[in-house]
C-alpha positions in Angstrom: 64.1 135.0 106.9 59.9 134.4 106.2 58.4 137.2 104.6 54.6 138.1 104.7 52.5 135.7 104.3 54.4 133.1 106.1 56.3 133.2 103.1 60.2 132.1 103.6 62.8 133.5 102.1 65.3 130.6 100.7 68.9 130.3 101.2 73.0 128.9 100.6 72.7 128.1 104.3 69.1 126.0 103.2 70.1 124.5 100.0 74.1 123.2 100.6 71.8 120.7 102.2 70.1 119.7 99.1 73.1 119.5 96.8 74.7 115.3 96.5 77.9 115.4 96.9 79.8 111.4 95.6 81.1 109.3 97.6 83.7 107.1 96.7 81.9 104.0 96.1 79.7 105.5 93.8 78.8 105.7 89.8 77.2 106.4 87.4 73.8 104.5 88.2 73.9 105.2 92.1 74.2 109.2 91.5 71.0 109.5 89.2 70.0 109.1 86.0 67.9 111.6 85.0 65.7 110.6 81.7 65.0 113.9 79.1 61.9 114.1 77.3 61.8 117.9 76.0 62.6 119.6 72.8 61.0 119.4 69.4 61.3 120.1 65.8 60.2 123.5 66.9 62.0 124.4 69.6 65.5 122.0 69.8 67.4 123.8 71.5 65.7 123.1 75.0 67.0 119.9 74.9 70.4 121.1 74.1 69.7 123.9 77.1 68.1 121.4 79.8 70.7 118.6 79.1 73.6 120.8 79.6 72.7 122.0 83.1 72.5 118.7 84.1 74.6 117.1 83.7 76.4 120.3 85.0 74.7 120.1 88.3 75.7 117.0 89.4 74.1 113.7 88.7 75.6 110.0 86.2 73.6 109.9 83.7 71.7 112.2 81.8 69.5 110.1 79.3 67.6 112.3 77.1 64.4 110.1 74.0 63.3 112.8 72.1 63.0 113.8 68.6 66.4 112.6 66.2 67.5 116.2 65.4 67.7 117.4 68.8 69.0 114.2 69.8 72.1 115.1 67.4 72.5 118.5 68.8 72.4 117.2 72.5 75.5 114.7 70.9 77.2 117.4 69.4 77.2 119.1 73.3 76.9 116.6 75.7 78.4 113.1 74.2 77.9 111.8 77.3 74.6 112.0 77.3 73.2 108.2 76.5 69.8 108.7 73.5 68.3 105.4 74.3 66.3 103.9 76.5 66.9 102.3 79.6 66.6 103.4 83.5 65.8 106.2 85.3 65.8 108.0 88.4 63.2 111.3 87.5 62.1 112.8 84.5 62.4 116.3 82.7 59.3 116.9 80.4 58.1 119.2 78.3 60.7 121.5 77.8 60.8 123.4 73.6 57.8 121.1 73.3 54.3 123.0 72.2 51.1 121.2 73.8 48.7 122.6 70.5 50.9 121.2 68.1 52.9 118.1 69.3 52.0 115.0 68.1 50.2 111.7 69.9 53.7 109.3 70.1 55.6 112.2 71.9 51.7 112.7 73.2 51.7 108.8 74.1 55.4 108.9 74.7 55.6 111.8 78.1 51.9 110.0 79.5 54.2 106.9 79.5 56.7 108.8 81.3 54.2 110.0 83.7 52.2 106.7 84.5 55.6 105.1 85.5 55.9 107.3 89.3 58.7 108.8 89.3 59.8 112.1 90.7 59.5 114.7 87.7 59.6 117.8 86.5 56.9 119.0 84.9 57.8 122.1 82.2 56.0 123.5 79.1 54.5 121.4 76.5 53.9 119.5 79.4 51.9 120.6 81.2 48.5 120.3 80.6 49.2 116.4 81.3 49.4 117.4 85.4 46.1 115.1 85.8 48.6 112.5 84.7 51.8 112.6 86.8 50.9 109.9 90.1 54.4 110.7 91.7 56.3 112.7 92.8 55.8 115.4 90.8 57.1 119.9 90.3 55.2 121.8 87.7 57.5 124.9 86.7 54.8 127.8 84.9 54.7 130.8 84.5 52.1 133.4 85.1 50.8 132.7 81.3 51.3 128.5 81.3 49.1 128.8 85.0 46.8 130.9 83.9 46.5 128.4 80.3 46.1 125.6 83.1 43.7 126.9 84.6 41.5 128.5 81.9 39.1 125.9 82.4 38.9 125.5 86.5 36.7 126.9 88.9 38.0 130.2 89.2 40.4 131.2 85.9 43.0 133.9 86.7 44.3 135.9 83.6 48.4 136.2 83.0 48.3 139.8 85.5 46.4 138.8 88.3 48.6 135.8 88.4 51.7 137.4 88.0 50.8 140.2 90.7 49.6 138.0 93.5 52.0 134.8 92.7 52.0 133.2 96.0 48.3 133.2 96.4 47.8 131.5 92.9 51.3 129.3 93.5 49.4 128.0 96.9 46.0 127.6 94.6 47.2 125.8 92.3 49.4 123.5 94.2 46.0 122.8 96.1 43.9 121.7 93.1 46.6 119.9 91.4 48.3 118.2 93.9 51.8 118.7 92.9 54.7 121.6 93.7 54.2 124.7 92.2 57.4 126.7 91.3 56.1 129.5 89.7 58.5 131.5 88.0 58.5 135.4 88.2 61.4 138.1 89.6 60.2 136.6 92.8 59.6 132.8 92.1 57.0 131.1 94.4 57.6 127.5 95.2 54.1 125.2 97.0 53.6 122.0 97.6 49.8 120.4 98.5 51.6 120.0 102.7 51.5 124.3 103.0 55.3 124.4 102.3 56.0 127.7 101.0 59.1 128.9 100.1 60.7 132.7 97.6 64.2 133.2 95.1 64.8 136.6 95.2 68.0 136.7 94.4 68.3 136.6 90.0 69.4 139.8 88.6 67.1 140.8 85.7 70.0 139.3 82.6 68.0 135.7 83.6 64.8 137.1 81.9 66.2 135.9 78.4 64.6 133.3 76.2 66.2 129.4 77.1 67.1 130.5 81.0 63.8 128.2 82.1 64.8 125.2 80.2 68.2 125.6 82.1 66.2 125.7 85.6 64.8 122.6 84.7 67.8 121.1 83.9 68.8 121.9 87.1 65.8 120.6 88.8 65.6 117.2 87.4 69.0 117.1 88.5 68.5 117.9 91.6 65.9 115.2 91.1 66.9 112.3 90.7 69.9 112.8 93.3 67.3 112.7 95.4 65.0 110.4 93.6 65.5 107.1 96.7 65.0 110.4 99.6 61.5 111.1 97.5 60.4 107.4 96.8 59.4 107.9 101.0 59.1 111.8 101.2 57.1 114.0 98.7 57.6 116.8 100.8 61.6 117.2 99.6 60.2 118.5 96.7 59.5 121.6 98.0 63.1 122.3 99.3 64.6 120.7 95.6 63.3 123.2 93.8 64.2 126.1 96.0 67.4 124.6 95.6 67.6 124.0 92.2 66.1 128.5 92.2 68.8 129.8 93.8 71.0 127.9 91.8 70.3 129.2 88.8 70.1 131.9 89.3 73.9 132.3 91.7 75.0 130.7 88.1 73.6 133.2 86.4 75.6 136.2 88.6 78.6 134.5 87.7 78.2 134.1 84.2 77.0 138.2 84.4 79.2 139.8 86.5 77.0 142.9 85.9 76.4 142.2 81.6 74.4 140.3 79.7 74.3 137.1 79.7 72.5 133.8 77.7 71.1 130.7 78.5 74.1 128.5 78.0 76.2 131.2 80.2 74.3 130.6 83.0 74.2 126.4 82.4 78.5 126.9 82.3 78.3 128.5 85.1 76.6 125.5 87.5 79.5 123.7 88.5 80.7 127.1 89.9 77.8 128.2 91.6 77.0 124.1 92.6 81.6 124.9 94.3 80.4 128.0 96.0 77.7 127.2 97.7 78.8 123.9 98.9 82.5 125.6 99.2 81.2 128.3 101.9 79.0 130.5 99.8 78.1 132.8 97.1 78.8 136.3 99.0 75.6 137.6 100.0 76.5 141.1 98.7 76.5 139.4 95.2 73.4 138.7 94.9 70.5 140.8 93.9 67.2 141.9 91.7 69.0 144.3 89.0 
């Protein structure tokens, strides 16, 4: 469905084509390896949430490279995660990191990851490094974070102004930073420099909970890793992949909630069911709600 302003509401019929099904001859590398640099001393849980969600979305390997405490917590939750450097096909960077307090070592590690030119999700404490992104990149700010990114630009906007006209600001940011923008909100807007305009508005209000965005980052990172070959030659694939991640996130929340409250790990736990429902028959649209 096309909304006013030319925005396309992303639905299951389109999203299922962007889920990668493993084939009989696949191995963990051909199924996609996601590198993750997230979490911090203050927010180690973000690393757990993103890694857990990525594993559950369906890829071959998650390689977590972050603070020792966060790495230990990730391994306690997901012992299959690898915590030594090596080959990756996409990056998830910044969740649970504070740009104002991150160390020089962390900044250098984030910059080195960006310099590889791989498909990348930039979140939270790595958003200020968007100018260093040389590969296919999706940024995932909420209105307040986008306001911070735009503070020194010719036309800054406050968080309230951005939230009130999210679509226009998403388009502006995509053009300004030359990346795909996933602007989180009650209605999530995805805009690309090439002109893609997608919305997802199916998530329950219960999604507004601590760590929910970290789960979304993990889902999106996994989708980029499983489509890394395509993204090498087709950066336009970023927008539908981002919209599919948002839809899976919303569907997982619907399944986890069943009408009641949820926590971020509940959403991650329900991701495999959301993927299966999307691939096999789709979730009943009557279950989708913004309330």
